[in-house]
PDB file with SEQRES, HELIX, SHEET and CRYST1 records, atoms N, CA, C and O in Angstrom:
SEQRES   1 A   61  UNK UNK UNK UNK UNK UNK UNK UNK UNK UNK UNK UNK UNK          
SEQRES   2 A   61  UNK UNK UNK UNK UNK UNK UNK UNK UNK UNK UNK UNK UNK          
SEQRES   3 A   61  UNK UNK UNK UNK UNK UNK UNK UNK UNK UNK UNK UNK UNK          
SEQRES   4 A   61  UNK UNK UNK UNK UNK UNK UNK UNK UNK UNK UNK UNK UNK          
SEQRES   5 A   61  UNK UNK UNK UNK UNK UNK UNK UNK UNK                          
HELIX    1 AA1 UNK A    2  UNK A   18  1                                  17    
HELIX    2 AA2 UNK A   24  UNK A   60  1                                  37    
CRYST1    1.000    1.000    1.000  90.00  90.00  90.00 P 1           1          
ATOM      1  N   UNK A   1      12.946 -51.134 -11.235  1.00  0.00           N  
ATOM      2  CA  UNK A   1      13.711 -52.325 -10.908  1.00  0.00           C  
ATOM      3  C   UNK A   1      14.236 -52.261  -9.476  1.00  0.00           C  
ATOM      4  O   UNK A   1      14.098 -53.211  -8.704  1.00  0.00           O  
ATOM      5  N   UNK A   2      14.841 -51.126  -9.139  1.00  0.00           N  
ATOM      6  CA  UNK A   2      15.391 -50.989  -7.785  1.00  0.00           C  
ATOM      7  C   UNK A   2      14.295 -50.950  -6.727  1.00  0.00           C  
ATOM      8  O   UNK A   2      14.507 -51.361  -5.586  1.00  0.00           O  
ATOM      9  N   UNK A   3      13.137 -50.460  -7.108  1.00  0.00           N  
ATOM     10  CA  UNK A   3      12.016 -50.436  -6.157  1.00  0.00           C  
ATOM     11  C   UNK A   3      11.558 -51.852  -5.825  1.00  0.00           C  
ATOM     12  O   UNK A   3      11.201 -52.144  -4.684  1.00  0.00           O  
ATOM     13  N   UNK A   4      11.569 -52.739  -6.837  1.00  0.00           N  
ATOM     14  CA  UNK A   4      11.184 -54.125  -6.603  1.00  0.00           C  
ATOM     15  C   UNK A   4      12.179 -54.825  -5.687  1.00  0.00           C  
ATOM     16  O   UNK A   4      11.793 -55.595  -4.807  1.00  0.00           O  
ATOM     17  N   UNK A   5      13.461 -54.552  -5.901  1.00  0.00           N  
ATOM     18  CA  UNK A   5      14.504 -55.146  -5.051  1.00  0.00           C  
ATOM     19  C   UNK A   5      14.369 -54.630  -3.623  1.00  0.00           C  
ATOM     20  O   UNK A   5      14.476 -55.393  -2.663  1.00  0.00           O  
ATOM     21  N   UNK A   6      14.134 -53.336  -3.494  1.00  0.00           N  
ATOM     22  CA  UNK A   6      13.974 -52.727  -2.174  1.00  0.00           C  
ATOM     23  C   UNK A   6      12.764 -53.315  -1.447  1.00  0.00           C  
ATOM     24  O   UNK A   6      12.834 -53.613  -0.254  1.00  0.00           O  
ATOM     25  N   UNK A   7      11.662 -53.479  -2.168  1.00  0.00           N  
ATOM     26  CA  UNK A   7      10.453 -54.052  -1.579  1.00  0.00           C  
ATOM     27  C   UNK A   7      10.682 -55.508  -1.180  1.00  0.00           C  
ATOM     28  O   UNK A   7      10.232 -55.945  -0.120  1.00  0.00           O  
ATOM     29  N   UNK A   8      11.381 -56.253  -2.031  1.00  0.00           N  
ATOM     30  CA  UNK A   8      11.690 -57.650  -1.715  1.00  0.00           C  
ATOM     31  C   UNK A   8      12.513 -57.758  -0.441  1.00  0.00           C  
ATOM     32  O   UNK A   8      12.197 -58.565   0.433  1.00  0.00           O  
ATOM     33  N   UNK A   9      13.559 -56.957  -0.326  1.00  0.00           N  
ATOM     34  CA  UNK A   9      14.408 -56.992   0.868  1.00  0.00           C  
ATOM     35  C   UNK A   9      13.641 -56.567   2.120  1.00  0.00           C  
ATOM     36  O   UNK A   9      13.899 -57.074   3.212  1.00  0.00           O  
ATOM     37  N   UNK A  10      12.709 -55.647   1.961  1.00  0.00           N  
ATOM     38  CA  UNK A  10      11.877 -55.218   3.082  1.00  0.00           C  
ATOM     39  C   UNK A  10      11.003 -56.383   3.554  1.00  0.00           C  
ATOM     40  O   UNK A  10      10.855 -56.601   4.756  1.00  0.00           O  
ATOM     41  N   UNK A  11      10.423 -57.132   2.604  1.00  0.00           N  
ATOM     42  CA  UNK A  11       9.593 -58.281   2.947  1.00  0.00           C  
ATOM     43  C   UNK A  11      10.422 -59.400   3.579  1.00  0.00           C  
ATOM     44  O   UNK A  11       9.956 -60.080   4.493  1.00  0.00           O  
ATOM     45  N   UNK A  12      11.636 -59.587   3.098  1.00  0.00           N  
ATOM     46  CA  UNK A  12      12.531 -60.589   3.681  1.00  0.00           C  
ATOM     47  C   UNK A  12      12.818 -60.253   5.131  1.00  0.00           C  
ATOM     48  O   UNK A  12      12.802 -61.138   5.987  1.00  0.00           O  
ATOM     49  N   UNK A  13      13.076 -59.007   5.413  1.00  0.00           N  
ATOM     50  CA  UNK A  13      13.351 -58.570   6.783  1.00  0.00           C  
ATOM     51  C   UNK A  13      12.153 -58.838   7.696  1.00  0.00           C  
ATOM     52  O   UNK A  13      12.324 -59.246   8.845  1.00  0.00           O  
ATOM     53  N   UNK A  14      10.952 -58.609   7.187  1.00  0.00           N  
ATOM     54  CA  UNK A  14       9.739 -58.864   7.978  1.00  0.00           C  
ATOM     55  C   UNK A  14       9.596 -60.357   8.249  1.00  0.00           C  
ATOM     56  O   UNK A  14       9.276 -60.757   9.368  1.00  0.00           O  
ATOM     57  N   UNK A  15       9.830 -61.178   7.234  1.00  0.00           N  
ATOM     58  CA  UNK A  15       9.691 -62.627   7.404  1.00  0.00           C  
ATOM     59  C   UNK A  15      10.747 -63.201   8.341  1.00  0.00           C  
ATOM     60  O   UNK A  15      10.457 -64.124   9.102  1.00  0.00           O  
ATOM     61  N   UNK A  16      11.957 -62.676   8.297  1.00  0.00           N  
ATOM     62  CA  UNK A  16      13.030 -63.162   9.177  1.00  0.00           C  
ATOM     63  C   UNK A  16      12.679 -62.912  10.640  1.00  0.00           C  
ATOM     64  O   UNK A  16      13.069 -63.691  11.510  1.00  0.00           O  
ATOM     65  N   UNK A  17      11.959 -61.850  10.917  1.00  0.00           N  
ATOM     66  CA  UNK A  17      11.558 -61.569  12.299  1.00  0.00           C  
ATOM     67  C   UNK A  17      10.555 -62.592  12.822  1.00  0.00           C  
ATOM     68  O   UNK A  17      10.408 -62.746  14.034  1.00  0.00           O  
ATOM     69  N   UNK A  18       9.859 -63.296  11.921  1.00  0.00           N  
ATOM     70  CA  UNK A  18       8.862 -64.284  12.321  1.00  0.00           C  
ATOM     71  C   UNK A  18       9.480 -65.650  12.633  1.00  0.00           C  
ATOM     72  O   UNK A  18       8.813 -66.506  13.215  1.00  0.00           O  
ATOM     73  N   UNK A  19      10.728 -65.861  12.261  1.00  0.00           N  
ATOM     74  CA  UNK A  19      11.380 -67.157  12.434  1.00  0.00           C  
ATOM     75  C   UNK A  19      11.646 -67.408  13.916  1.00  0.00           C  
ATOM     76  O   UNK A  19      12.126 -66.533  14.637  1.00  0.00           O  
ATOM     77  N   UNK A  20      11.320 -68.629  14.354  1.00  0.00           N  
ATOM     78  CA  UNK A  20      11.608 -69.033  15.733  1.00  0.00           C  
ATOM     79  C   UNK A  20      12.718 -70.071  15.671  1.00  0.00           C  
ATOM     80  O   UNK A  20      12.527 -71.161  15.130  1.00  0.00           O  
ATOM     81  N   UNK A  21      13.857 -69.740  16.215  1.00  0.00           N  
ATOM     82  CA  UNK A  21      15.001 -70.635  16.196  1.00  0.00           C  
ATOM     83  C   UNK A  21      14.945 -71.585  17.390  1.00  0.00           C  
ATOM     84  O   UNK A  21      14.508 -71.189  18.471  1.00  0.00           O  
ATOM     85  N   UNK A  22      15.383 -72.837  17.212  1.00  0.00           N  
ATOM     86  CA  UNK A  22      15.347 -73.785  18.327  1.00  0.00           C  
ATOM     87  C   UNK A  22      16.384 -73.418  19.393  1.00  0.00           C  
ATOM     88  O   UNK A  22      17.424 -72.829  19.100  1.00  0.00           O  
ATOM     89  N   UNK A  23      16.064 -73.790  20.651  1.00  0.00           N  
ATOM     90  CA  UNK A  23      17.058 -73.570  21.694  1.00  0.00           C  
ATOM     91  C   UNK A  23      18.077 -74.715  21.659  1.00  0.00           C  
ATOM     92  O   UNK A  23      17.978 -75.619  20.828  1.00  0.00           O  
ATOM     93  N   UNK A  24      19.030 -74.668  22.544  1.00  0.00           N  
ATOM     94  CA  UNK A  24      20.134 -75.633  22.520  1.00  0.00           C  
ATOM     95  C   UNK A  24      19.644 -77.071  22.716  1.00  0.00           C  
ATOM     96  O   UNK A  24      20.084 -77.974  22.005  1.00  0.00           O  
ATOM     97  N   UNK A  25      18.742 -77.288  23.669  1.00  0.00           N  
ATOM     98  CA  UNK A  25      18.256 -78.648  23.933  1.00  0.00           C  
ATOM     99  C   UNK A  25      17.491 -79.221  22.738  1.00  0.00           C  
ATOM    100  O   UNK A  25      17.663 -80.390  22.391  1.00  0.00           O  
ATOM    101  N   UNK A  26      16.648 -78.400  22.111  1.00  0.00           N  
ATOM    102  CA  UNK A  26      15.912 -78.859  20.930  1.00  0.00           C  
ATOM    103  C   UNK A  26      16.866 -79.187  19.783  1.00  0.00           C  
ATOM    104  O   UNK A  26      16.665 -80.163  19.061  1.00  0.00           O  
ATOM    105  N   UNK A  27      17.887 -78.383  19.622  1.00  0.00           N  
ATOM    106  CA  UNK A  27      18.860 -78.602  18.556  1.00  0.00           C  
ATOM    107  C   UNK A  27      19.632 -79.898  18.774  1.00  0.00           C  
ATOM    108  O   UNK A  27      19.837 -80.664  17.832  1.00  0.00           O  
ATOM    109  N   UNK A  28      20.061 -80.147  20.006  1.00  0.00           N  
ATOM    110  CA  UNK A  28      20.790 -81.377  20.318  1.00  0.00           C  
ATOM    111  C   UNK A  28      19.887 -82.591  20.130  1.00  0.00           C  
ATOM    112  O   UNK A  28      20.325 -83.604  19.584  1.00  0.00           O  
ATOM    113  N   UNK A  29      18.628 -82.504  20.575  1.00  0.00           N  
ATOM    114  CA  UNK A  29      17.685 -83.602  20.403  1.00  0.00           C  
ATOM    115  C   UNK A  29      17.435 -83.910  18.932  1.00  0.00           C  
ATOM    116  O   UNK A  29      17.418 -85.074  18.533  1.00  0.00           O  
ATOM    117  N   UNK A  30      17.243 -82.881  18.138  1.00  0.00           N  
ATOM    118  CA  UNK A  30      17.027 -83.071  16.704  1.00  0.00           C  
ATOM    119  C   UNK A  30      18.253 -83.666  16.027  1.00  0.00           C  
ATOM    120  O   UNK A  30      18.129 -84.495  15.125  1.00  0.00           O  
ATOM    121  N   UNK A  31      19.421 -83.250  16.457  1.00  0.00           N  
ATOM    122  CA  UNK A  31      20.649 -83.779  15.883  1.00  0.00           C  
ATOM    123  C   UNK A  31      20.776 -85.266  16.154  1.00  0.00           C  
ATOM    124  O   UNK A  31      21.171 -86.023  15.267  1.00  0.00           O  
ATOM    125  N   UNK A  32      20.447 -85.702  17.373  1.00  0.00           N  
ATOM    126  CA  UNK A  32      20.504 -87.135  17.692  1.00  0.00           C  
ATOM    127  C   UNK A  32      19.509 -87.929  16.860  1.00  0.00           C  
ATOM    128  O   UNK A  32      19.811 -89.035  16.412  1.00  0.00           O  
ATOM    129  N   UNK A  33      18.331 -87.371  16.655  1.00  0.00           N  
ATOM    130  CA  UNK A  33      17.335 -88.051  15.820  1.00  0.00           C  
ATOM    131  C   UNK A  33      17.874 -88.240  14.407  1.00  0.00           C  
ATOM    132  O   UNK A  33      17.732 -89.316  13.827  1.00  0.00           O  
ATOM    133  N   UNK A  34      18.487 -87.209  13.857  1.00  0.00           N  
ATOM    134  CA  UNK A  34      19.042 -87.296  12.502  1.00  0.00           C  
ATOM    135  C   UNK A  34      20.164 -88.325  12.446  1.00  0.00           C  
ATOM    136  O   UNK A  34      20.214 -89.126  11.513  1.00  0.00           O  
ATOM    137  N   UNK A  35      21.064 -88.319  13.423  1.00  0.00           N  
ATOM    138  CA  UNK A  35      22.184 -89.267  13.433  1.00  0.00           C  
ATOM    139  C   UNK A  35      21.667 -90.702  13.523  1.00  0.00           C  
ATOM    140  O   UNK A  35      22.137 -91.572  12.789  1.00  0.00           O  
ATOM    141  N   UNK A  36      20.712 -90.958  14.406  1.00  0.00           N  
ATOM    142  CA  UNK A  36      20.166 -92.312  14.568  1.00  0.00           C  
ATOM    143  C   UNK A  36      19.461 -92.762  13.292  1.00  0.00           C  
ATOM    144  O   UNK A  36      19.616 -93.908  12.870  1.00  0.00           O  
ATOM    145  N   UNK A  37      18.689 -91.868  12.675  1.00  0.00           N  
ATOM    146  CA  UNK A  37      17.989 -92.237  11.438  1.00  0.00           C  
ATOM    147  C   UNK A  37      18.968 -92.521  10.303  1.00  0.00           C  
ATOM    148  O   UNK A  37      18.742 -93.439   9.514  1.00  0.00           O  
ATOM    149  N   UNK A  38      20.036 -91.761  10.209  1.00  0.00           N  
ATOM    150  CA  UNK A  38      21.042 -92.002   9.171  1.00  0.00           C  
ATOM    151  C   UNK A  38      21.671 -93.375   9.361  1.00  0.00           C  
ATOM    152  O   UNK A  38      21.870 -94.108   8.392  1.00  0.00           O  
ATOM    153  N   UNK A  39      21.983 -93.725  10.606  1.00  0.00           N  
ATOM    154  CA  UNK A  39      22.573 -95.039  10.882  1.00  0.00           C  
ATOM    155  C   UNK A  39      21.594 -96.151  10.529  1.00  0.00           C  
ATOM    156  O   UNK A  39      21.981 -97.129   9.889  1.00  0.00           O  
ATOM    157  N   UNK A  40      20.325 -96.018  10.937  1.00  0.00           N  
ATOM    158  CA  UNK A  40      19.330 -97.049  10.649  1.00  0.00           C  
ATOM    159  C   UNK A  40      19.090 -97.217   9.152  1.00  0.00           C  
ATOM    160  O   UNK A  40      19.026 -98.342   8.657  1.00  0.00           O  
ATOM    161  N   UNK A  41      18.961 -96.123   8.440  1.00  0.00           N  
ATOM    162  CA  UNK A  41      18.724 -96.205   6.998  1.00  0.00           C  
ATOM    163  C   UNK A  41      19.935 -96.787   6.290  1.00  0.00           C  
ATOM    164  O   UNK A  41      19.776 -97.576   5.359  1.00  0.00           O  
ATOM    165  N   UNK A  42      21.140 -96.418   6.706  1.00  0.00           N  
ATOM    166  CA  UNK A  42      22.335 -96.962   6.052  1.00  0.00           C  
ATOM    167  C   UNK A  42      22.468 -98.465   6.319  1.00  0.00           C  
ATOM    168  O   UNK A  42      22.871 -99.216   5.431  1.00  0.00           O  
ATOM    169  N   UNK A  43      22.134 -98.904   7.532  1.00  0.00           N  
ATOM    170  CA  UNK A  43      22.157-100.344   7.811  1.00  0.00           C  
ATOM    171  C   UNK A  43      21.120-101.079   6.964  1.00  0.00           C  
ATOM    172  O   UNK A  43      21.414-102.133   6.401  1.00  0.00           O  
ATOM    173  N   UNK A  44      19.918-100.533   6.872  1.00  0.00           N  
ATOM    174  CA  UNK A  44      18.870-101.136   6.060  1.00  0.00           C  
ATOM    175  C   UNK A  44      19.299-101.236   4.596  1.00  0.00           C  
ATOM    176  O   UNK A  44      19.159-102.289   3.975  1.00  0.00           O  
ATOM    177  N   UNK A  45      19.815-100.149   4.053  1.00  0.00           N  
ATOM    178  CA  UNK A  45      20.241-100.156   2.652  1.00  0.00           C  
ATOM    179  C   UNK A  45      21.413-101.100   2.431  1.00  0.00           C  
ATOM    180  O   UNK A  45      21.514-101.726   1.376  1.00  0.00           O  
ATOM    181  N   UNK A  46      22.292-101.206   3.404  1.00  0.00           N  
ATOM    182  CA  UNK A  46      23.407-102.142   3.293  1.00  0.00           C  
ATOM    183  C   UNK A  46      22.930-103.580   3.245  1.00  0.00           C  
ATOM    184  O   UNK A  46      23.431-104.374   2.449  1.00  0.00           O  
ATOM    185  N   UNK A  47      21.964-103.925   4.091  1.00  0.00           N  
ATOM    186  CA  UNK A  47      21.419-105.285   4.099  1.00  0.00           C  
ATOM    187  C   UNK A  47      20.691-105.579   2.791  1.00  0.00           C  
ATOM    188  O   UNK A  47      20.854-106.658   2.222  1.00  0.00           O  
ATOM    189  N   UNK A  48      19.897-104.636   2.315  1.00  0.00           N  
ATOM    190  CA  UNK A  48      19.183-104.818   1.050  1.00  0.00           C  
ATOM    191  C   UNK A  48      20.181-104.967  -0.097  1.00  0.00           C  
ATOM    192  O   UNK A  48      20.006-105.834  -0.953  1.00  0.00           O  
ATOM    193  N   UNK A  49      21.208-104.148  -0.128  1.00  0.00           N  
ATOM    194  CA  UNK A  49      22.222-104.222  -1.181  1.00  0.00           C  
ATOM    195  C   UNK A  49      22.935-105.569  -1.143  1.00  0.00           C  
ATOM    196  O   UNK A  49      23.151-106.181  -2.189  1.00  0.00           O  
ATOM    197  N   UNK A  50      23.302-106.034   0.041  1.00  0.00           N  
ATOM    198  CA  UNK A  50      23.975-107.319   0.175  1.00  0.00           C  
ATOM    199  C   UNK A  50      23.069-108.450  -0.316  1.00  0.00           C  
ATOM    200  O   UNK A  50      23.514-109.335  -1.045  1.00  0.00           O  
ATOM    201  N   UNK A  51      21.808-108.416   0.084  1.00  0.00           N  
ATOM    202  CA  UNK A  51      20.866-109.444  -0.348  1.00  0.00           C  
ATOM    203  C   UNK A  51      20.652-109.444  -1.846  1.00  0.00           C  
ATOM    204  O   UNK A  51      20.646-110.502  -2.475  1.00  0.00           O  
ATOM    205  N   UNK A  52      20.476-108.270  -2.423  1.00  0.00           N  
ATOM    206  CA  UNK A  52      20.265-108.193  -3.863  1.00  0.00           C  
ATOM    207  C   UNK A  52      21.504-108.604  -4.648  1.00  0.00           C  
ATOM    208  O   UNK A  52      21.391-109.257  -5.686  1.00  0.00           O  
ATOM    209  N   UNK A  53      22.674-108.231  -4.169  1.00  0.00           N  
ATOM    210  CA  UNK A  53      23.896-108.617  -4.883  1.00  0.00           C  
ATOM    211  C   UNK A  53      24.097-110.132  -4.836  1.00  0.00           C  
ATOM    212  O   UNK A  53      24.536-110.725  -5.822  1.00  0.00           O  
ATOM    213  N   UNK A  54      23.786-110.756  -3.719  1.00  0.00           N  
ATOM    214  CA  UNK A  54      23.878-112.217  -3.644  1.00  0.00           C  
ATOM    215  C   UNK A  54      22.845-112.879  -4.541  1.00  0.00           C  
ATOM    216  O   UNK A  54      23.144-113.877  -5.197  1.00  0.00           O  
ATOM    217  N   UNK A  55      21.633-112.337  -4.579  1.00  0.00           N  
ATOM    218  CA  UNK A  55      20.583-112.873  -5.432  1.00  0.00           C  
ATOM    219  C   UNK A  55      20.978-112.782  -6.904  1.00  0.00           C  
ATOM    220  O   UNK A  55      20.808-113.747  -7.650  1.00  0.00           O  
ATOM    221  N   UNK A  56      21.490-111.660  -7.317  1.00  0.00           N  
ATOM    222  CA  UNK A  56      21.895-111.483  -8.710  1.00  0.00           C  
ATOM    223  C   UNK A  56      23.061-112.389  -9.048  1.00  0.00           C  
ATOM    224  O   UNK A  56      23.093-112.969 -10.133  1.00  0.00           O  
ATOM    225  N   UNK A  57      24.027-112.526  -8.138  1.00  0.00           N  
ATOM    226  CA  UNK A  57      25.170-113.413  -8.432  1.00  0.00           C  
ATOM    227  C   UNK A  57      24.732-114.862  -8.542  1.00  0.00           C  
ATOM    228  O   UNK A  57      25.301-115.609  -9.338  1.00  0.00           O  
ATOM    229  N   UNK A  58      23.751-115.281  -7.778  1.00  0.00           N  
ATOM    230  CA  UNK A  58      23.243-116.650  -7.886  1.00  0.00           C  
ATOM    231  C   UNK A  58      22.457-116.859  -9.172  1.00  0.00           C  
ATOM    232  O   UNK A  58      22.502-117.933  -9.773  1.00  0.00           O  
ATOM    233  N   UNK A  59      21.734-115.821  -9.589  1.00  0.00           N  
ATOM    234  CA  UNK A  59      20.964-115.931 -10.821  1.00  0.00           C  
ATOM    235  C   UNK A  59      21.871-115.970 -12.050  1.00  0.00           C  
ATOM    236  O   UNK A  59      21.525-116.589 -13.056  1.00  0.00           O  
ATOM    237  N   UNK A  60      23.019-115.317 -11.974  1.00  0.00           N  
ATOM    238  CA  UNK A  60      23.927-115.252 -13.121  1.00  0.00           C  
ATOM    239  C   UNK A  60      24.831-116.473 -13.236  1.00  0.00           C  
ATOM    240  O   UNK A  60      25.517-116.617 -14.248  1.00  0.00           O  
ATOM    241  N   UNK A  61      24.861-117.350 -12.252  1.00  0.00           N  
ATOM    242  CA  UNK A  61      25.714-118.541 -12.325  1.00  0.00           C  
ATOM    243  C   UNK A  61      25.232-119.515 -13.321  1.00  0.00           C  
ATOM    244  O   UNK A  61      25.843-120.568 -13.500  1.00  0.00           O  
TER     245      UNK A  61                                                      
END                                                                             
């Protein structure tokens, strides 16, 4: 059991060395992309929700 855990941790250490972390500029650029997409999707969903709620309220009258 302990040998399997030891082997697993050894493999994790090897895989972590392969990871390439983004530099500061890439991180800031990616963050802006995420923020802009969140705003766009929330606006889209808000418009769809407003339209559907008005449609349902008109159908229920």
